[in-house]
C-alpha positions in Angstrom: -88.6 20.5 28.7 -87.9 20.5 32.5 -89.0 23.2 35.0 -87.2 22.2 38.2 -84.4 19.6 39.0 -84.1 17.7 42.2 -80.4 17.2 43.3 -80.0 14.7 46.2 -76.8 14.9 48.2 -75.3 13.3 51.3 -72.3 15.6 51.3 -70.0 12.9 49.8 -67.6 13.5 46.9 -69.6 11.1 44.8 -72.9 13.0 45.5 -71.0 16.2 44.5 -70.7 14.9 41.0 -74.4 14.6 40.7 -75.0 18.0 42.2 -72.4 19.6 39.9 -73.9 17.9 36.8 -77.4 19.0 37.9 -76.4 22.6 38.5 -74.7 22.7 35.0 -77.9 21.3 33.4 -80.1 23.7 35.4 -78.0 26.6 34.2 -78.1 25.4 30.6 -81.9 25.1 30.8 -82.4 28.3 32.9 -84.3 26.6 35.6 -84.1 26.3 39.4 -83.1 23.3 41.5 -84.1 21.8 44.8 -81.0 20.4 46.6 -82.1 17.7 49.1 -80.3 16.1 52.0 -82.1 13.3 53.8 -81.0 12.5 57.4 -81.7 9.0 58.6 -82.7 9.1 62.3 -81.0 7.1 65.0 -82.6 3.8 65.6 -82.3 0.7 67.8 -80.4 1.6 71.0 -81.2 5.3 70.7 -84.9 4.7 70.5 -84.7 2.4 73.4 -83.2 5.2 75.5 -80.0 3.3 76.1 -77.9 6.1 74.6 -77.6 9.1 76.9 -79.5 12.1 75.8 -76.3 14.1 75.8 -74.9 11.7 73.2 -78.0 12.1 71.0 -77.9 15.9 71.4 -74.2 16.0 70.5 -74.9 13.9 67.4 -77.8 16.2 66.4 -75.6 19.3 66.9 -72.9 17.7 64.7 -75.4 16.8 61.9 -76.8 20.4 62.0 -73.4 21.9 61.7 -72.4 19.6 58.9 -75.7 20.5 57.1 -75.0 24.2 57.5 -71.5 23.8 55.9 -72.9 21.6 53.1 -75.7 24.1 52.4 -73.2 27.0 52.3 -70.9 25.1 50.0 -73.7 24.2 47.6 -75.2 27.7 47.6 -71.8 29.0 46.6 -71.6 26.5 43.7 -75.1 27.4 42.7 -74.3 31.1 42.7 -71.2 30.5 40.5 -73.4 28.4 38.2 -76.1 31.0 38.1 -78.8 28.7 39.4 -81.5 29.5 41.9 -81.8 26.8 44.5 -83.8 25.8 47.6 -82.0 23.6 50.1 -84.2 21.0 51.8 -83.3 18.7 54.7 -85.7 16.1 55.9 -85.4 13.2 58.3 -86.6 9.8 57.0 -86.0 6.1 57.5 -86.1 5.7 53.7 -84.1 8.4 51.8 -85.3 7.1 48.5 -89.0 7.5 49.5 -88.3 10.9 51.0 -86.6 12.0 47.7 -89.6 10.9 45.7 -92.0 12.7 48.0 -89.9 15.9 47.9 -89.7 15.8 44.1 -93.5 15.6 43.9 -94.1 18.3 46.5 -91.5 20.7 45.0 -92.7 20.3 41.5 -89.5 18.7 40.2 -89.7 16.9 36.9 -86.2 15.5 36.7 -83.9 13.9 39.4 -80.2 14.1 38.9 -78.2 11.8 41.2 -75.0 9.9 41.6 -74.4 6.2 41.9 -71.5 4.0 42.9 -72.5 1.5 40.3 -72.2 -1.4 42.7 -73.4 -4.8 41.5 -74.1 -8.2 42.9 -73.4 -8.9 46.6 -72.0 -5.4 47.3 -75.2 -3.8 46.1 -77.3 -6.3 48.1 -75.2 -5.7 51.3 -74.9 -1.9 51.0 -78.2 -1.1 49.4 -78.8 1.5 46.8 -80.9 4.6 47.2 -80.3 5.3 43.5 -81.7 1.9 42.5 -84.8 2.5 44.7 -85.4 5.9 43.2 -85.0 4.5 39.7 -87.4 1.7 40.4 -90.1 3.8 42.0 -89.8 7.2 40.3 -92.6 8.5 38.0 -90.3 11.2 36.6 -87.1 10.9 34.7 -83.9 10.1 36.7 -80.5 11.0 35.3 -77.7 8.9 37.0 -74.2 10.3 37.1 -71.3 7.9 37.7 
């Protein structure tokens, strides 16, 4: 049925639900998974050079260290679940677009991701990467709440 699952994560507790569900599904199906974290680049003042380069370097170092910890944690979960994974980190202004591009490039035929389930004004104000993926995906998307 499926040959590879895409599991987006931002390192949050909510995203972990989607990753855990996706790893369990990948294990049950005996297939690998691509775990993806998309980093949104600094914009505005940083691009204008108003932030000192040391501040940008410090932020980049912090993000790199957090990604290392996240990758290690998810690799441990995948090992326990018996699932082979690749961990991908990309930088993009649009996480949803990046996820869809990575899914295609990696040969994923299912995306498993979490959602806050926000509605109305909260969704409008906070946005929803899950909603964007759902609206634009050409492959099935399983949403975990």
